[in-house]
Every structure is written in structure tokens, then in C-alpha cells.
N, C-alpha and C positions, 0 to 999 in steps of 0.2 A: 484478409480483411481490407476493405476499401479504404483508401486514403490513410495509410499508416503514419503515425508520428511518434517518434521515440520520446518518452517522458520518464523522468525519475521521480518517484513518489517518496523514496527513502534511499539516499546514497548509502553505500556500504559503510557501516559504522557499528561499533559495539554499543549496545544499550543494556542498561542494568535495571531499568524501571519502565513502567508503562508510560505511553506517550502517544503523540500523533505527529505526522509529518506536516510540512507546509502545504497549503492549498495550491494546486496546480490548475491553471486555466486551461481546460480541455477544449476551448473553442479556438485556440490559436492554430494557424496553419504552419507549415515549415518555414515561412518567412516571418513568423511572429505576429501576423495580422489576425485579429479576431474575426472569425467567419461564422461559425455555428458550433453548437455542442455536438460532439462526436456521437453520443448515444450509446456506444459500446467500446470495449477495450479488451485486449488480450494482455494480461499482466503476468509477471514472473516474480516469485519470491525466492530468493537465493540466500540460504543460511550457510555460512562458511566456518563458523566456530560457535561452540556452546561451552559455557562454564557454569559451575555451581554444583550443588548436591541436592538430594531429595527430588530427583527428576525435574530439572528445570523445564518449563513449558512456555511456548510462545504462541499467542493467538493474534492473527493479523486480519483485520477487516478493511474493506474498501467502502468509503463513504462519499457522498455527493450532495450538492445543493445548488440551486439556481442562482443564488445571490448571497452576499455577505450578511444580509439581515435575517435569513432563514436558517433553521437548525439543520445539522448534518443528518443524513439518512443513510443507513447501511444498505448497500446493494450487492454485497458479496463477501465471502470469507474464505480464506485459505484453510486447509486442514491443519489442526493443531500440530505444532512442530515440537519434536523431542529429540531430533537427530539432524545432523548436517545433511544438506541436500537442497533440492529445488523442487518447486511445483509451479504449474501454470494454472491460471484462472481466467475465464472469460466472464466479463460482467456487462450487463446491459442497463438500460434506464438511467444512463449517466446524464447529469445536468452539467452546467458550465464548469463548476468547481469540483475537483476530485482530490482526495487525500487518503492516506492509510492511517489507521489507528491500531496500536498494539497493546496487548496486555501480557506482561511477563510475570511468571510465578515460580516459586521454588525457593530454596535456601541459597543466598548469595548468587542469584542467577546472572548470567551474561550471555547475550546473543549478538553475534556479528551477522548482520543481514542487510540485504538490499531489496527494494521493491521497484520494479520498472516495467 
């Protein structure tokens, strides 16, 4: 992928409820200068621990928007997670701001995961 830049959309941490990560400015270059929206990204979801009963499930989607005043739009989704492991996802049509949003279900669920 041309002009790669490492970004973390969700640092590895345990989550027990649905939520969303902080918005990341996808227009920054390696020096932290705003240049242009990247348009596409290769992301990884890494799940290192799962807890709970009744088959805990984790759904993680990638969202984007061009500015703070507009709503988030989903541009990609990882396959639903029920086991420890990782998966990669390529997303396109990214605007300036990017984040992940997750939905956790099950009885007393807990997922330790990172998205980068």
C-alpha cells in the first residue's frame, strides 16, 4: 500500500460493553502534518482474550467522516469474533476521520482486543 502510516484505532484493552474508539485523523503524514485523506487502509483486529458465557460475540466496524459536523458512515466490518485470533481488513472510501465501533454481546462478556 502506498504511503503507509501506522495508526491505532483501539489500543489493546479489555472491553465489557459496546463502544467506540477515538477518532483518528487519517490525513496526517508520518511527521504529523495534515496533508490529505488516505482513502484506503489495511487494518488488523487482534483479539487476545475472551471471557463470559453464552458464547460472547464481538462485532467491530470501521467508520469514517470528512468533518466533526457530519455523521459517521460505516465503510467496513471485521468478521464476527467468537474466538481468540486476528484478522485483516482492507477498507476504502475513507474520509479524513476514522474510528472503530464495537458491539459486545453475551452473558458477562469480556474481549481484550486491539485494532490497528
